[in-house]
N, C-alpha and C positions, 0 to 999 in steps of 0.2 A: 941557481934558483931551482928548487924542486917543488913539484906539485903533486897533490893527491886528488883523485877524482872519486867521489863516493856516489853511487847510485842509490836513491832512496825511493823504495816503492811507496806509493800513496793511492788512496781511494781503491778502486777495483783493479785498474790496470795502468795507472799513470806513474810517471817517474818525475821526481825532482832531483837536482844534483847539487852536491857540495864540492866546490873547488877550493882546496886548502893549500896554503903555503906559509911557512914561517910563523905559525900560530894564528894567522888570520885566515878568513874564508869568505867566499861569496856563495850565495844560493842562487840557483837558476830555476825559476818557476816555482809556484807555491800552490799545488793542488789542495793541500791541507797542512796545518802547522805541526801537529803532534809528532809525526815521524821525523820531521826535519829537526825539531827541537831536541828530540832524543839523540840524533846523530851529532848535533852541535855539542850537547853535553858530554857525550861519550868521547869526543875528540878534544874537548876543552879548548875550543878555538873561539876567536872573536870575529863575529860576522860584521864585515864592513859594507857589503853591497848585496843587494837583491836585484837580479836581472829578470826581466819579464819579456817573453818572446812574442806573445800575442794576447788578445783580450779574452779569449774563451774562459769561462768560469773555472773549468777544471785545471787552469794554469795560474789563476790569480786569486781564487776565492779565499785562500788561507793567509793572505798577506797581512791583514790587520792583526790577526791572532799571533802570527809569527813575529811581527814587529814588537808587539806587547811582550811576548815571551823572551825576546832578545834583550829588551829593557835598556838599550843604549842607542845612540844615534847610528843610523844605517842609511846608506844612499840607495834609492830605488831608481833603476835605470830601465827605460823602455823606449819604444819607437815613437818618434815625434809625429809620424803620420797617423798613428793610432791613439794618440794621447787622450782624445775625448772619450775613448772607450776603455781606457786603462785606469787603474787607480792613480792618484796623484803621483807625479814623477819628480824626482830631484834632478835627474839628468835625462833629457829627451834627445835621442840620437837618430841619425838617418843613415841611409846607405852610403858607404864610403867613409863614414866617421871613424875616428880612432880615439880611444880614451884609455887611461891607465886603470888597471884592475890588479890588485895584489902586487903592485910593482911591475906589472907586465903590460905591454901594449896589447890592446884588444881591438879587433876590427869588427865593424858592423856591416851586415849584408841585408838588404831588402830581399826577402824570399817570399814575396806575395804569391798567392795562389790558393792555399788552404783558407787564409783570410787575406784581405788587402791591408797591408801594413805589418804583416808578420815579419819579424827580423830574426836573424841568427847571429851568434857571437863566435868569433874565432880568436883563440888565444894561442898564437904561434909558439910562444915559449913553453906552453904546456902541451903542445901538439893536440889540441882539442877544439872541436866546434860543437856548439850547443844549437841544434837544429830543430828541436821540438817536433812540430807536426808538418815540417816541410820534408826533408829527407829523413826517412825512418829506416829501421833495420829491416832489410828486404822489402821495403815499400816506400810509400810517400803518403802524405795526408790527402784526404778527399778534397777535391777542388770545390769549396763551398762558395767563396765570394769572388775569386779571381777567374781567370781564363786558363784554358789548357796551355796556351802559348806562354802566359805568365809563369805558370808552374814549371814548364820545361826550362824556361830561362833561369828560374830560381835554382832548380836542381843542377843546371849546367854550371852555375857559379860555384856551387859547393863541390862539384866534380873536379874543378880545377885546383882545389887545395892539394897540398902534399898527400900522397897516397897513405902515409903512415899517420894521418890525422885520425884521432879517436872521435867518432860521431856519437854524441849524446842526444838521443831522440826521446820523444815524450811519452811513449806508450809501449806496453808489452803486447804487441800485435804480431810478433815475428813468426810464430808457428802458423797462424792463419795466412800471413803473407807468403810463407813458403809453399803452402798448398796451392796458392794461386800462381806463384812464380814458376812452378814446375810445369804448368800448362802452357807457358810461353816458351820455355826452353827444356823440353822433356828429356833431351839427351845430354844435358850439361852435367858432367861428373862433379864439377866444383859445386854446383847447386845441390846435387843429390847428397854430397858429403856434408854440406852445410846444414841441410834439413835434418840429417841424422844427428849432427852435433846439437842442434836446437832442441830436438826431441829429448836427447839425453839430459841437457841442461834443465829443461822444464820438468822432466820426471823427478829431478832432485830439488825442484823448487828454486832453481837459480835463475836470475835475470839473463836475458839474451841481449840486453842493452847495457853498456854501449857496444859498438862494433867499430871495426876499422874501415876507413874509406876504401882501402884496397879491396877488402872483401865485398863491399857494396858495388864497386866498379865491376867486379868479376861475376856477381850473382844477382844483383838487384835489377829486375826488368825495367824499372822506371828510369834507371841511368843508362840503359843499354838500347834505347830506342833508335840510336843511330847505326847500329850494327847491321850489316847487310843481311846476314843469315836470319836475324829476327824479322827484318822487314819482309824478306822472302817468305818466311814461315807464316806471316800474317797476311800474305797476298798483297803487300804494300810496297813492292820494290821501288816504285817511282815516287813514293811519298816523301815529304820532308820529315826530318827527325821529330819536329814538334807534332806533326800529324800522327806519326806512329805512337808517340807518347800519349796523345789524346785517345787513341784507340785502345791502348793498353789500360789506361786509367778507366775508360768506360767499361771495358771488360771486367776489371776488378770491381767496379761499382755494382755490376750485375752478378758477380760470382757467388 
């Protein structure tokens, strides 16, 4: 079974994704319909499913127009805990659930923090996780509704996936995230090299999303709160990993 992952720029800095296999496809998040419909037409695939990660308008507001443009039956999948704030769902899922998507088992993770009820989807056969505004390229979502402890727990779940997992996140924030990340680990050669690659990609108008989990583990400060050198650099050697994560997030909020 082979899969293609297509990154679809939407709005000013959002991304939707198309996961295609064997002539069928699933869409993840719908910031706006037109760019997604263009990709569907270009690849001549049949969309069977639309996955929604959380209720924010810039991830769901194009759903009705997309469904109308598809013009056939499609299953809408989203979080049961957030169902009252999402468009109507055909399949409501919760943390630990598994369902079939394009012939492959897909796992659901509660990744609350950015919002309460935010979910991520992991498709092991495609080596991909759709994390939206939880784990992001060189960053993580702002903690709007949940707690810092919740967000750290959510990121820790994702960090346990295989290192070769492709992380499909929801926004093109990577360049700005890099400017902050280097303040946490100024001597990191891996981070310096990644920032240079990001600048080159953006100068050519290329997306920096998706990214590999291995790269996030090596350079993303929000996944590295448990590292002794980072704790020491922040003057928090005796603090818990979650406390250090919270401090890093607060610094980013004020950056």
